N, C-alpha and C positions, 0 to 999 in steps of 0.2 A: 664269903669264901669258906662257909661252914664245911662243905664237902671236902675241901682240901685239908683243912685242919683235922678232920676226922681221919682221913687217910694217913696223914703224917703221924698222928697219935697212935694209930694201929700199928704202923711200921715200927715205931720206937718201942711200943709194948711187946710186940712179937719178936722183933730182931734188935735187941738193945745194943748189940756190938757189931762192929765191922762195917765195911762199905756196903751201901745199899745200891743194888743194881735195879734200875727201872728199864723195862724192855718194851720196845716197839718193834714192829716187823711187818713186812708185806712181800708178796711175790711180785717182782718187776715184770709183769706180763703185758703191760700197756702203759698209757699215760696215767700219771697220778692225779686223780681229781681232788677237789678241795675237801672232800670228806676225810681224806687222810690227815688234813690239818688238825683234826680233832685229836687224833692219837698222838701226833708229834708234840703239839702244844700242851696237851694234858700231861704227857711224860715230863716235859721240860718244867712245867709248873710244880710237879711233885718233887723233882730233883732240886729246884731252887728253894722250895719251902723246907725241904730237909736240911739243906745247907744253912738256911737261916737258923735252924735248931742245932747248928754245929755238928751235923752228921755228914760224913763223907758220902757222896752219892754220884752215880754215873748213869748216863742215859745211853743204853746200848740199842742200836738198831740192827736187827737181824734180817739180812736180805736173803730171801728164799730163792736164790738164783739157780739152785740145782733142781727146782721144780720142773716138771714137764710142761711144755707149751700145750695149753688145753683148748684155747679158742682164739681164732683170728679176730683181734679187736678192730673197731672202726678206725679207718685211716691207714691200715696196714694192707699191703697187696694180698689179694685173694689167694695167690699161689703159695702163700705161707702155710697153707694147709699141709704142704709136704713135710713141715716140721712139727706137726702135732705129735706130742709125746717126747720130743727132743728136749733135753735140759736147756733152760733159757740161757745159761752161760755158754752153751756150745752152738747157739744159733747165730747166723749173721745179722747184723743190724740192717733195718730196712732203708737206711739212708745211703747205703753203698759204701760206707766206711769200713775200716778193718776192725771196728769194735764188735763185741758180741751184742746180741739183742739185749741182754741184761744190762750191759754197760750203757747202751743207748737209752733204754727206758729209765735207768737210774739217774742219769746225769741231771735232767731237769729237776728231779726231786731234790738232789743234793744241793743244786744251785738255789732252789727255793728255801731250803732249810737254812742255808747260809745267810740269805737275805733276811730271814726272820731272826737272825742272831742266836739261833739255837745250836748248841754244841752237842754232837752225838758221836759215839764210837761205832763205826760201821763194821759189822762182821758179815762176811760172805759165806753162805752155806756151802758153796762148792769148795771153797778153800778149807773149810773145817772137815768136810767129809773126805776130801782127797788127801788130807793128812791123817793122823791117827786120833784126832780129837774125839770123834764119835764112837771109836772102837769099844770103849767100856760100856757106853750106853746101849749099843747094839747087842753086846753080849748079855748084859743084864736083862734086857728086854726079851731076847729070844730064849734065854735059859729059863725064864719065868713065864713062858708063853701061856701055860694053862691059867696062871693067875691073871695074866693080861686079858685073856679072853673073858674070864669070869668078871673082872672089873668092868670091862666094856659092856658086857651084856647086862649086868646088874644096874649100872649107873645110867646107861642109855635107855634101858627098858626094851631092848630089841635083841632078838637072837641073831648071832652072826652066822652067815652062810657057811656051809661045810668047807667050801674052798676059799674062805676069807684069807686074804694075803696081808700079812703084817709088813711086808717089804716090797720095794720096787727094785728091780734089777736092770742094770744098763746092758742091753743086748744090741750090738751093732749101732750104738749111738743113741738108742731110744729107750726110755724107761718103760718097763713092763711090770704089771702086778703079777707076782709069782708066789705060789704056795711054798712055804718054808718046810723043809724036811729035817735038817739037823745042822748043828754048828760044831766046828772044831776050833776051839779057842787057842790051842797050841799052834796050829798052822794059820790061824786067822782066816779060815775059809768056812763057807757054809754051803750046804747042799739044798737045792730047790728043784721044783718040777718045772720044766720048760713048757713051751707051747704044746708040744706033743706028749706031755706027761712023762717024759723021760727025765731021769735025774741028771742034774747039771751041778757042777761045783765052781765056785768063784771066790775070789778074795773080797773081804769086806773092809780092807784097809785103804784102798785107793779111790773110794767113792763110787765103786761099781754097784754098791748096795745102799739103799736109802730107806730109812724107816718111813712108813706111811704117816700122813699128817697127824692123826690122833696120837701117835706114839712119838713122833718127832718133837712135838711141842713140849711135852713134859721132859723129854730127854735133854733138850737144850736148857730148860729151867734148872735141871739138876747139874748139868755140866758147867753152866755159867754162874750158878748161884743167884738166879733171878729172885728178887724179893717183891717186886710190884709189877703187875702186868695189866695195863689198860688195854681193853679190846672191845670190839663192836658188840652190840647187844645180841647179835646173831650167834656169837660164840658163848654167850652167857645164859642161854635158855636152860631150863632144867633138863639135865641129862645131856647137855651139849658138850662141845669140845673142851670148855674150861672144866666142867665138872668131871669129865672122864680123865682129863690131864691131872687134876688135883688128886683124884683117887689113885692114879698110877704113881704119882709122886710119893704118896703115903704107903701104898701096898708093895710097890715094886722097887722104887728107889730109896725108900725109907727116909724121906726128907720132907720138910714142910713145903707146901705149895706156895707160890707167890700170892700176895694179896691182890684180888681182882678189882679192877676199876672199870665196870662196864660203862660204855658211853653209847649214846643214841646217834642216829644218823644226821647228816646235814643234807637237806633237800633243797633243790632250787625252788624258789617261791612259786606256788601254784602247782607243784608236782606232788603226787602222793607216794611216789616211789623214790628210793634212795638213788643217788648218782651212781652211774656205772661206767667205768672206763671202757669196757669192752663194747658196750652199747652206744657209746659216744654221746650220752646225755649229761655228762659231767662237765663242770667248769674246772679246767686244769689248775692245779696248784700254782704252776708257773705264771698263769694268767692272773690269778688272784694277787700274787705278791708284786706283780708289775703295775697293778691298778690301785690296790689297797695299800696304804702305808703299812709297813710291817707291824707297828704297834697297834694299829686298828684291826689287822687280821687276828692278832693275838687277843685283842679285846673282844672281838666277835665270838671267839670260842670260850673265853674264860669268864665272861660276864654271866654265864648261866652254868648251872651244875651239869655234869656230864650226862645225867639221865634225861635231860630235856631235849626233845626233838628240835633241831634248829632249821630255820628256813632262811636262805640267802637270796636277796633280790638285787641282782647286779645293776638293774636299770634304775629303779626308783628308791632302793634302800640305801645306797652308798652314802648319799648326802646326809641322810638321817643318822646313819651309823657314825660317820666321822664327826658330825656336830654333837652327837651324844657323848662321844669320847672327849671332845674338846670341852664340853660343859663340865664333865667330871674333872678334868685337869684344872679348870678355872674356879672350882668350888673353893671358897676361902676356908671352910671348915669341913674336913674330911674324916670319915669314920676310919677305924683301924682296918676294916675290910677293904675300904676304898683305897687306902694307902697301899695295902698289899696288892690289890688288883693293878694299880698303876705300876708298882715295882715289877710285877710279873710281866706286864705288857711292854715295858720299856727296857728291861734288862738287856744289856749288851747292844743296845741300839742308840743311834743318834736321833733325837726328837725331830719329828717331821710335821707334827700338827701344831698349827698356830691358833691364835684366839679369833681369827677372822672366820666367820661362818662359811662353810663349804660352798653353798649356793652363791654367796656373795663373791667369793674368790673366783668361782667358775665363770660367772657373768662378767666380772671385771677383767678377767684374763682374755675373754673373747672380745670384749669392747676395746681392749688394748691391742687387738690384732695378735694376741698370743705373744706379746713382748713382755717378759718378766719385769723389766725395769719400769716400763710404762704402767704395768699393773700395780706395782708398788706405789707409783705416783698417784694413781687413781684412788687407791685405798687411803693413802696419807691425806689426800685432799678431802675425801668424803667421809672418812671414818677415823679421825685423829685419836680416838680413845683406844685403839687396838695395839698401842706400843709397837708401832711398825719398825722404828729405827733399831730397837733391841732385838728384833726377830726377822730381819731381812733375809738371812740365809735360810731360816726355817721355812719362811713363806715361799722362797724360790724353790726349795726342795719339794714342798707340798705341791707346787704348780706342776712339777714333773709328773706326779701321779694324776693330777687333774687332766693333764694333756692325754694321758693314757685312757682315762675314764671317758673323756669326750670322744676319743677315737674308737674305743671298743664297746662301751656299754651305755653311754648317755642316751636318754630318749631324745627323739627329734625335737620335741617342743622346748628343750632347754639349750639346744645347740643353735648357734647363729653366727653370722659374720656381718659386719657392717657392709651394706651394699656399696659397691664402687661408684655407681652412679644410679640415678633414678630418672625414669621417663615421665615427665610432667603430663604428657598427653593421656596417661592411663588414670589420671585423677580427675574427678568432677570439679566443677567450679566451686561447689560448696566445700569440697574437701580441701581445695587449694586455699580458699578463704579462711577456713578453720586453722590450717597449718601456718598460714602467714600471720594470723592473729596470735597464735602461740609463739611464733618467732619474735613478734613485737614485745610480748610480755617478757620473754627471756632476755631480750636486750636490756631491760630495766631490772633484771634480777640482781639481788645482792651477790657480791663475789663469793660469799660463803653459803649461798642457797643450797639447802639439802633436799633430800628426796621428798620430805613433807611439803616444802615450798612448791616444788614442781607438781606434786600431786594436787595441791589446792589450785594451782594455776590452770591445770588441765580441766578440773571440774568447774571452775568459775566460767571458763569459756564454754564448756558444755551447757551450763545453765543459761548463759547469756544468748547462745545461739539455738537453744532448745533442741539439742542433739541427743540421740540415743547412744548408749554406751558403745555399740558396734560402729557408730558413725564417728566416734572419737578415737577408739583404739586401733581399729583395723587400718585406717589410712596412716596413722602415726607409725605403726610397725612396718607397714609396706614401704614407707619413705625411708626408714632407717635401716631395716634388715631384709626387706623384700619378703616378709612373711606376714601372715595375718595375726600372729600373736608373738609374745616374747616375754622378757623379764618384766618385773613390776615396773610400770611406766614411770612413776615419779622418781624412784631410785635410779632407774636406767638413764633417764634424762640428766640426772644430776652428775653422773660419772662421765658423760661424754664431753669432749672438748667443746667449750662454749661457742667459739667462732665457727667451728665445723657444723655444729648443730643448727645454729641460726641460718647459715647458708643453705644447709640441706632442707630445712623446712620452707625456705623461700625458693627452692629449686634452682639455686645458683650454682650447685655442684652435685 
């Protein structure tokens, strides 16, 4: 957790007194994909680490819902093109409800944040602009427009167009980029050039005027007193939006800019491009927190420094990720960094991860026909070392996430159901003889026979009958789950009800 300790030290050195505001923010223009987890969880970690140092800290999430609708995202009706340029807070929700589009898009995000146990103070852009909150920032920006232009050009390294617009004006319900002419601070009005280049006058008190993005960001830093700003690496490039915002803070607002914490993207495993809600190639946050236990979702983000590119594999990587976290929890001797990581992952959450390996739980759950109580019985019978009685509720809670994983992400080769019945006519005489011999061996198995015992029994028959591996395992899995492959055979046989297994191998049921 070196990166986190360095951020906290810098905060304390630069801002030794007062509450520390850590800001996150996004425009609710579509579904929130899991890449946003990085910003939210990073902000929360910084806040918690500051509190551990006895500093008052608050995580503010600024919702840019006064932004204009820029692109129809995947999953939204094509006729929403009619709303392009309309503030997100003023558009109808695509579900036909009486909510705004912004409220509709924001709800899943807020629900996901709550499931993660993360506390945030939500600030809505439209509420702030439509009150007098942004008035002083608008005035300071527009009264110093020559300095603003100079900063933007020098820091970004590009010349602004002659008709560059520092503001957007709401005309007939749609935001338009408009050239600024003058400001009357006494009347709280400004003059701008309309579409036909004629001068128009409007109030900037009720949200009819909005600063463009490069100016809006530092304006809110100044107004809210933001001290730490994690943001995507695309904002942190040389001359990018953070650099211009920091320069505007110093030159125009005469204040210290927040400490930047750039973070890299989260890509789907195998993809070279970052997730995009508008393109529909992202895994939704809401889906992630329904499948990944919240403490594991936080662990996925926090186990690496923010500058590292992360890849998420919903199909093959979930079991490994959960088992890796469980292994960390079960370490008898943990480093201070590991203790801190566990604290950050589990803060405000009820534990869901047990000591039972994920793949073991998933297979046991399916073998028990997805009955939690029968799953517990299987694990107690086959793996008595996992302290089952002390963790029954934790295991049952973990099974709820396994159920979601099996339904949404699990690869076909790990999903199975015990076959209701089996057609003996589809097996050769040699296969029937092999399965019958295995049944006879199991009849004489010790009551506490484990996976190793069953493994050796299978291979002893293989050798005695001079069978090839596919002649051993394919008929076995076909008889049990009607598939050519399945869980590790020895272990799988050990968890099945003994009487049922013997009858099935003899084709008696």
